[in-house]
C-alpha positions in Angstrom: 91.9 126.8 -107.1 93.0 125.7 -110.6 89.8 123.7 -110.9 87.7 126.9 -110.2 89.8 128.9 -112.7 89.3 126.1 -115.3 85.6 126.3 -114.7 85.8 130.1 -115.2 87.5 129.5 -118.5 84.7 127.3 -119.7 82.2 129.8 -118.5 84.0 132.6 -120.3 84.1 130.5 -123.5 80.4 130.1 -123.3 79.9 133.8 -122.8 82.0 134.4 -126.0 79.9 132.0 -128.0 76.6 133.4 -126.7 77.6 137.0 -126.4 79.5 137.2 -129.8 81.5 140.3 -129.1 80.4 141.2 -125.6 82.8 143.5 -123.9 84.1 143.3 -120.4 83.2 146.1 -118.1 85.4 149.2 -118.3 88.3 149.5 -115.8 88.1 145.9 -114.9 91.9 145.7 -115.1 94.7 148.2 -115.8 96.3 148.4 -119.3 99.5 147.4 -117.6 97.9 144.1 -116.6 97.1 143.2 -120.3 100.7 144.2 -121.3 102.0 141.9 -118.6 99.8 139.0 -119.7 100.9 139.5 -123.3 104.5 139.5 -122.1 104.0 136.1 -120.4 102.9 134.6 -123.7 105.8 136.3 -125.5 108.2 134.8 -123.0 106.6 131.4 -123.5 107.4 131.6 -127.2 111.0 132.8 -126.6 111.6 129.9 -124.1 110.1 127.4 -126.6 112.4 128.6 -129.4 115.4 128.2 -127.0 114.1 124.7 -126.2 114.3 125.7 -122.5 111.6 123.6 -120.7 112.2 125.2 -117.3 111.8 128.7 -118.6 108.7 127.6 -120.7 107.1 126.1 -117.6 108.0 129.0 -115.3 105.0 130.9 -116.7 102.7 128.3 -115.2 101.3 128.3 -111.7 102.7 125.7 -109.3 99.4 123.7 -109.5 98.6 124.5 -113.2 96.9 122.1 -115.6 98.1 121.9 -119.2 96.0 119.9 -121.7 97.6 119.1 -125.0 96.0 119.1 -128.4 95.7 115.3 -128.1 93.7 115.7 -124.8 96.4 114.6 -122.4 96.4 116.6 -119.2 99.5 117.3 -117.2 99.1 118.7 -113.7 101.7 120.8 -111.9 104.6 122.9 -113.0 107.1 120.1 -112.3 105.3 117.6 -114.5 104.8 120.2 -117.2 108.5 121.0 -117.1 109.4 117.3 -117.3 107.1 116.6 -120.2 108.3 119.6 -122.2 112.0 118.7 -121.5 111.3 115.2 -123.0 109.7 116.8 -126.0 112.5 119.3 -126.5 115.1 116.5 -126.4 113.1 114.6 -129.0 110.5 115.5 -131.5 110.7 119.3 -130.7 114.5 119.6 -130.7 114.5 121.7 -133.9 111.0 123.2 -133.6 110.0 126.8 -133.8 106.9 128.4 -132.4 105.3 131.7 -133.2 102.5 132.7 -130.9 100.1 135.6 -131.2 97.7 136.6 -128.5 94.2 137.1 -130.0 92.6 138.6 -127.0 92.6 139.0 -123.3 89.3 139.0 -121.4 89.3 140.0 -117.8 86.9 138.1 -115.5 88.0 140.2 -112.5 91.1 142.3 -111.6 93.2 139.1 -110.9 91.8 136.6 -113.4 91.7 136.7 -117.2 91.1 134.3 -120.1 93.6 134.5 -123.0 93.0 133.2 -126.5 96.1 132.7 -128.6 97.1 131.3 -132.0 100.4 129.5 -132.6 102.2 128.3 -135.7 104.5 125.3 -135.0 107.2 124.2 -137.5 110.2 122.0 -137.5 108.8 119.0 -135.5 111.2 116.2 -136.1 108.8 113.2 -136.0 105.3 112.4 -134.9 104.7 111.2 -131.4 101.6 109.8 -129.8 101.7 112.4 -127.0 103.2 115.5 -128.6 102.4 118.1 -131.2 102.9 118.1 -135.0 103.6 120.9 -137.4 100.6 123.1 -137.8 98.4 125.8 -136.4 97.1 125.7 -132.9 94.6 127.7 -130.8 94.9 127.9 -127.1 92.6 129.0 -124.3 94.3 129.8 -121.0 93.2 131.1 -117.6 95.7 133.4 -116.1 95.7 134.5 -112.5 97.6 137.3 -110.7 99.1 136.2 -107.5 101.7 138.2 -105.5 101.9 140.7 -108.3 102.7 138.2 -111.0 100.6 136.7 -113.7 100.7 132.9 -114.1 98.9 130.4 -116.3 96.6 128.5 -114.1 95.2 126.3 -116.9 95.8 126.0 -120.6 94.3 123.9 -123.3 95.5 123.7 -126.9 93.7 122.4 -130.0 95.1 121.9 -133.5 93.4 123.7 -136.3 92.5 121.8 -139.4 93.4 118.2 -140.3 95.8 116.4 -138.0 
């Protein structure tokens, strides 16, 4: 399922590039759904700033994929939690993250693509597998299951010179 949702994200990205401002059909999802999705990303930032890997990864689906700005992909909430815990004990121990959701595009009533921008500061040292201070953009596919929005797939890229 995550693979299909990741494909949907790539398709949606292509639609944004080709459609340049195309708007999703009216009433595709309730306003409350967009608020709930934005809350998921707010909670991600709060968990990051507490350096709480379990809370940070709780927003991901059990079978989620997370691709870092360096291109490394981690599969599954457990592996995502473990990686983030390692980073929070090391290079990210004093880091601070501020994330802003740029937009939410609904593909259907239970699937959306979210673009966000994040500013990361306070990284203690460079790693070969983790982030550095700077600005990042993320593209995420979120899916509503059992009344809860989860991140099914997320990919981050660093803006500017690494």
